[in-house]
N, C-alpha and C positions, 0 to 999 in steps of 0.2 A: 670444117674442123679448125680450131684455133692453131695458129703457129706457135712454136715454142716461145718466141719472144713475147707473144701476147699473154701467155700464161705467166702467172707470178706467184710468189710464195704465200700470199694471203688471199688468193682467189678473187672473188667478187669485191672484196674490200680494197684491193690494190689501187685501182684508179681513184677511188675516193680518198684514200690516204695520201696518194701522190698530190692530189689537188689541194690539200690543206696548205702546203707550204712550198712544194718543190716545182711548181710550174711558173715561178717568177724569180727574179733576182732577189736573193736574200737581203734583208734590211740593212745589214752592216757590210755588205760586199763593196769593195773598192770600185767595182764596176758601175755602181750607181752614180749618176751624174752629179748628185749633190756633194759627193766627196771629191775634193780637189787637192787638199793639203795632205800629202802622204804621211807625214809625221804625226799629225793630230789624229788622222784616221787610225793609224797603227796603234797608237796609245789607247784610244777608246776601244778598239776592237779587241786588243789583247786583254784589257781589263774585263771586258764582257766574257771572253772565253774563260779566263781564270775564274770568274764568278760562276759560270755555268758548270765548270769542272768541279768546283769545290776545292780550290787550291789548298795544298797541304804545306805547312811550315815544319821542316825537320830540325830547325834550330841551327846551332853553330856547326861549322865544319869539324868533324870528329878527328881524333888522333889516328894516324895511320901506323899500323904495325907491319914491318917487313919480315916475312917468314923465310924466304929463300931467294937467292940471287944466282944467276948463272948465265951461260951463253948457249943458245941452240941455233945451229945453222946460220950463223952470222948475226943473230939477234940477241942482244943483251936483254935479260928479263928480270923482273922483280915480282915475286908473288906476295901480295899484300892483303890486308883485311882492315876493316874499320867497323865500328859499332854505331848503327843508327838507333833512333829511339825505341824501336820495337823489332822483334824477330832476332834470328841468329846473326852473327857478324857477317857483313858483306865481303865476299872474297873477290879479288880483282887481280889483274896482271898488268904490268907495265912493260911495254916492248919498245926497243929503239935499236938503231944500228950499233953493232959492236964497235967499240973504240970511238964513238961519236963524241964531239966536244961542243961546248957552248949551248946556246938556246936553239931549239928546233920547234917548228910548228907542231901543234898537238892535235891528235884525232881521237875522238871518243868512238870506239867501235861498239855498235849496239847489236847484240846477238838476236837471233830469230826465236820464234816460238817453236815451230816444227813439231808440235804435238809431244814435246819432251820437256817436262819441267824438272826432271832429275838433273839434266844438264843445263849449264848456263854459259859461262865464258868459254868453256872448252869447245863450243860449237864453232867458234871462229878464230881461236888462238891455240898455240901449241908451244910447250916448253920441254918436250922430251920425245924421243924416238918411239918408245913403247907406249902406245895408247890403246885403249880397249877397242874391240872390233866395232862396237855400236857407235863410237865416236868417229871412227874411220868411215862407217856407212853414212853418217850424217854429213861429213865433209864431201863425200862423193855425190850424195843425192842433191845437195843444195849449192855446193861451191866448187864443183868439178875437182874434188879431191884436195882442195887447198884450205889452209887456215889463213883466210885473207888478211886478218889483222897483222900477221907476221909479214906477209908479202908487202903490205903498204909501209910497215915500219922500216923495212930494208931500204926504202927509197928516201929516207931522211926525215922521219917523223917520230915523235914520242906518241905511242898509241896506248890508250888505256881501255881495257875491256873488263866490265864488272858484271856480276850476276844481277839480273833485273829482279824486281819485286815478284815473288812467288816462283822463282827459278833458281836452280843450283843451291847455293848456300842460303838463299832467301826463300826456299820452298816451304810450303806448309807441311808440317810433320803430321802424319796420320795419328800418331800417338798423342798429339796435342788436341785432338778433336774428340767429341763425344762418341761413345760406342755406336749410337744410333745412325751415324753417317759414315761409319768405317767400312760399310759394305762387307761385313764379316771378316775383314782382314785382321789377323791377330799377330802375324809375324811382321815386325816393322823393319827387319834387316833389309839392306839393299846391296847384298854382296854378289848377286848373280844377275845376269841379264833378264832372266825370267822374273825375278823380284822387282827389278826396275820397270819392266813392262807393266806389272801389276800396279806399281805406284803411279806410273804415268796415266794409266786408265782411270785410276781413282782421282788423280789430280785434274784430269780433263772434266770429269763429272762434277768435281767440286767447284768449277769456275762460276757456275750460276749462283752458288751459295756465296762465294766471295764477292761477286758483283753486287748482289742484293744486300749483303751486309755492309759494303762500302756505301751504297746508296743510303742505307739506314743511318749511317754515321755522318751523312751530309757531305760525302765526297764521292769520287768515282775512281775506277781503275786508271784511266788516263792521268788523273791528277797525281796518283801515287807514283806511276811510272815517271811522270815529269819531275816530281820532287826528288826522287832517288837519282834520276839521270842528271839533274842539275847539281846535286851534291857531288856526284862523280866528276862532273865537269869542273867544279870548284877545286877538287883535289888535284885534278890534272893541271889546271891553270896555275895553281900555287907552286908547282914544282920548279926548282931552280933551273932545270934543263928544258923548260917549256917557255916559248914566247906566247904570253897570254893574249896578244893582239892577233894571233894567227891560230884560231881554233876551228876544227871541223868536226863533223859527225857523219856517220853513214851506217846503214843497216838494211838487211833484207827482211821482208815480211813483217813479223812483229817488231823487228829492228827498224823497218821502214816506217811503221806507225810511230815508233818512238822518235824517229828522225823528223817526221811531220810535226810532232808535238814540241820537241826540243828546239828544232830549227825554226819553227814558227814563233815560239814564245820566248826564246832566250836570245837576246841580241849579241851575246858573246860568241855565238856560232857564226864565224865569218863565212863558212862554206859548208853547204849541206848536200848530201847525196842520199835520196830516198829511193830504195830499190824494192820492187814487188809489193808496193802498197799505195796505189793511187787510183782512186775512182771517185764516184759521186755518191751522195746520200741516196739518190734515186736507185742506183745499182744495188745498194745494200737493202733498201726498202723492198724492192720488187723481186730481185733475182739472186743475190749472193750473200745475204746475212748468214745463211746456214753454213757457209764455208768458213766463217770467222768465229772468233771467240767473243766473250763478253767484254774484252779489253778495249774495244774500239769506239764505244758509244758515249756521247755527251748529251744528256737530255736537253731539249729545247734548242740547242745550238743550230740545228738545220734551219730554223726560222731566220737565222742571222748570218750564217756563213755556210757555203757549201763546203764539203770536206776538203777539196784541194786548197781552198782559201785559208785554211789553218796554216798550211805551209806558206801560202802567199803573204802571210803577215810579215815575213822576213824581207820582202821586197824593199830595196833594190839589191839586197845581198845575193851573191852567187848561189844558184840552186840548180842541181841536176836531178832529174827524175828518170829512172830506168825501169822499163816495163818489159814483160814477156808477152809476146803476141798470143800464145796459146795458154796463158795463165788461167788455170782452172778456178782461181779464187775471185776472178773479176770478169766483167763483160767488156769485150774489146771496145765496143762503141762508147761505153761510159768511161773507159780509160782515155779514149780520144777526146771526149768532152772535157774531162778533167784537165787534160793538156791544154785545150783551148782556153779554159778558164784561167789557168796560170799564165798563158801567153798574153791574155787580155790584161791581167793585173800588172804584169811586168811591162807591157807596152805603155800602159797609162802611167806607170812609175818611171818612164823613160829609161828603162833598164833591160830592154829586150836581149841585149848581148850577154846578160848575166843569168839568163834562164835557158835551159836546154832540156829537152825530153827526147829519149830514144826508145824505139821499140825493137826488141831483139827476138829472134825466133826461139820457140821452145816453151816448155812448161815453166811453172813457178821455180825460180832459181836465181842465183847470182854467179854465173859462170865466169870463166877466165876472160872472155871477150868483154863482158860487162864490167868486170873488175878493172880491166885495162882502161876502159873509158872513165871509170870513176877515178882511178889513180891519175890519169891525165888531167881531169878536172881539178883535182886537188893541186897538182903541179902548177896549173895555170893560176889558181886563185889563192893558194896558201903560200906559194913560193915566189909568185910573180911580183 
């Protein structure tokens, strides 16, 4: 009888599919001996990733509107919005220590997916005591009850959290789609938890439509994520209270994916912390693609870079990867292989001291112990 590890998601086709590209070092991997100049390799590899993704240009940095300011538990906040070329205005929040002065390092907090597109920035930030029970539940499930963006802001950073593409204020509205794909939903209000659950189920089932539509437009979901996250980074970097030479980003799960993309492809990110989203293309091909959304995939790219090597494009800049040993979204052996790939890339870049990977006990999460390690990494590399 086959062992579970020998079984795979596409049955007898699995070994053949793996043999196409995943049994050798990808063509643009820095691990290949023909690449010796780090800068020239990085430039060419980044250009290729941008090409494969179908990079999106969102134009000039938009005007920011401040809707509300205040202080919550020692954190000064600004609730803001800005209009991108399509969709509803993007809502965001700026967090920093109360009574702080001068320029501080900036961190872009990238919220998770969590099967909830109704929520966005509220998943990791907080500006008031009274929050809905479903937000509290999300904090407890993934962050050990914390709004981690607030916690890191208290340590001396200006933190920005914005709604990602298709989440929160950027979500697809059912009423904007044809009746044929509304799944019989006629009540578009989202006033109760039950209505929100109905929306989230619909939005989950809509993901394959969004992905295929973006492919048909000549782009990909990762490209749109990247473009919107880069715009948020531009807004953060332009603030008078931010030191644009000291910018970081971090996120769990879907936020970890976005960290891989933004940290790997935007040199403005001085320090990156990817949490709960690190594995190999082999893991996704054979074992775990069903645990992920359509947001993760870039056609053809596995021929040229393994998944961790997207993040490795930032070498020699400081990079921390945090994994959960029992993470149900990935295979432990492939998380370990991804770690070795990044170790090899950083070693070849003569920057082994700037890469770290830790494995924490437990299921998919970014708990207090992991947050503490992330905060210490930022302390070392954004304030040192």
